[in-house]
N, C-alpha and C positions, 0 to 999 in steps of 0.2 A: 306357658303362662305362669307356671310356678316359679321359673327362673326370674321372670319379670317382677313378681311380688317380692321375692327374696332380695333382688337388686334394689328395689325401692326402700326396703327396710334398712339397708346398710349405707344409704346415701349420706347421712350425716357424718359418717366416718371420713368419707372423702372430702366433704365440704370444709372441714376444719383445716385440712392440708392445703386446700386451694389458695387460701390467702397468703401462704408463705412460699409458694413455688415460683420458679422463674420462667419467664417466657419472653422472647424478644418481640418487640412491638411491630415489626414489619416483616413482610414477605420479601426476602432478599434473593430470589432466584436470579441468576444472571440473565435469564430470558424474560424478565418482568414485562418488558414492552414488546415482546415477540407476539403476544396474543391479544386480541381485542377482549373486552369484558364479556361479550357474548361467547367467545370461544372459551374463555376461562370458566364461565358458568357451565358450559357443556362438558368440559373436562371434569369439573367438580361433580356434576350430576352423574356422569358415567361412573366415576370412582365410588360414589355413595349408593348406587342402585342396590348393591347387595344388602344394605341395611333396611331395605323395604321389609325384610323379614326381621322383626325385632329380636328374635332369638339369635340371629347372627350377631347383632350388636351386643347382646348380653354375653354371648360366648366369647366375644373379642374384648371384653372388659368394660363395656359401658355400664354404668349403674345409675340408679335414680337420683336426680338432683334434689328433689324434695319428696319424701315418702308419700305416695298416694296423691300427690298434688297435680292437678291439671290447671294450668294458668289460663284463665279466660282469654280468648283471642290469640293464644299461643299454642297451648297443648302441654304434653308431658315431656319434660326435659330429661335426657339421659346424658351423663357426662363420662368422659374417658379421663380419669384422674392423671394417668401418666402422660397424657398429651399436653397437659398444662405445663409440664416440665420441658417440652420441646424447646430447642434452641431457636426455632423460628416458626412462624405461622405458615401453613400450607393450604392451598385451595382444595387439596384432596384429603386433608386430615383435620376436620373440625374437632374442636374440643367437646362440642355438644350436638346431639341429634334431637330433633323435636318431633313428637308423635301425636297424632290425634286419635283419641279412643273412638272406636266405631261401635255401631249398634250390636253387631254380632260378637262383641267381646275382643275383637282383634285391634291392632294398632296400626295406623297408617303413617308412614314417614311423610312429613310435610315440609320440614325445613332443616337447615344446618345452622349452627351458631358458632362463631369464633369468639374466644374469650382471652383477655389479657389483664392480669392484675395491675392496677394503676401504679403500684410501687415499683413495678418492673420497667417503667418507661418514663421519659420526660417529654414524650411527644405522643400525640394521638395516633394509634396504630391505623393501618389501612390494609385492605385487600380488595380485589376487584375494582381498583381505583376509587374505592369508597372509604371515607373516614369512618371509624368506629364511633358508636355513641358512648358518651361518658366524658369524664369519669362519673360513675354513679355508685351508690351504696350497694354492697353485696346483697343479693336477693334473699339469701338464707339468714340474714341478720348477723352474720359474723363480722368482725371488725374489718375495716378496709374498704377499698373501692375497686372498681374494675371498668374496663371498656368491653363492649361487645358489638358484634355485627351479625345480624340474621340474614339469611338468604332463603327465600321461599322457593326452593328448587323443585318441590314435588306437589305444591298446591298453589295455584295462582292467587296472588294477593292484589286485589283491585287498587290498593293504595301504593303499590310498588314493591319490587323484588326485595329491597333492603329495609323496608319498614319493620319495626320490631313487632307490631301486632298485625293480625290478619282477621278481619271480621268474619271470614268464611270458616274459621276454625272454631269448633264447638267442644265444650267439656260435658255436654249433655249425657254422654254414655260413660263418663269416668266412674270408676268403682272406688 
């Protein structure tokens, strides 16, 4: 828990770097059409299961997107700053993990989010055969715009797997 709070405090340091990093806008594996979207989602979910333990995410370099902030109908976002520098997007390596604060003080992994700075592409990025949302202003108030795509891999979203908000996610127990 202490690691989590420390990570949230250093979030703004990573955010200023986010608007200047490079990331290619598309998933370009040679096997792009080899798997169905359902199979890709299963692959992604399997790869991310280890992050159900938030300490694993923190130990691997994920840090708070906005200190102490729980976004209503989304949750708490943890970003992996060096993943924004990746040369391509990957269904098994999202830039952001989304957690819901629970009553007992723990955090439940509910979604993954992929992020691309708008200045790094002249086309709308896509994964899972889904176009990203955007371009939109950076959520932290920093200059620039970005594209993003949410996948509610660990908590059912009645509005759909790729919708940005999930009415079933609560910030009631955020500290």
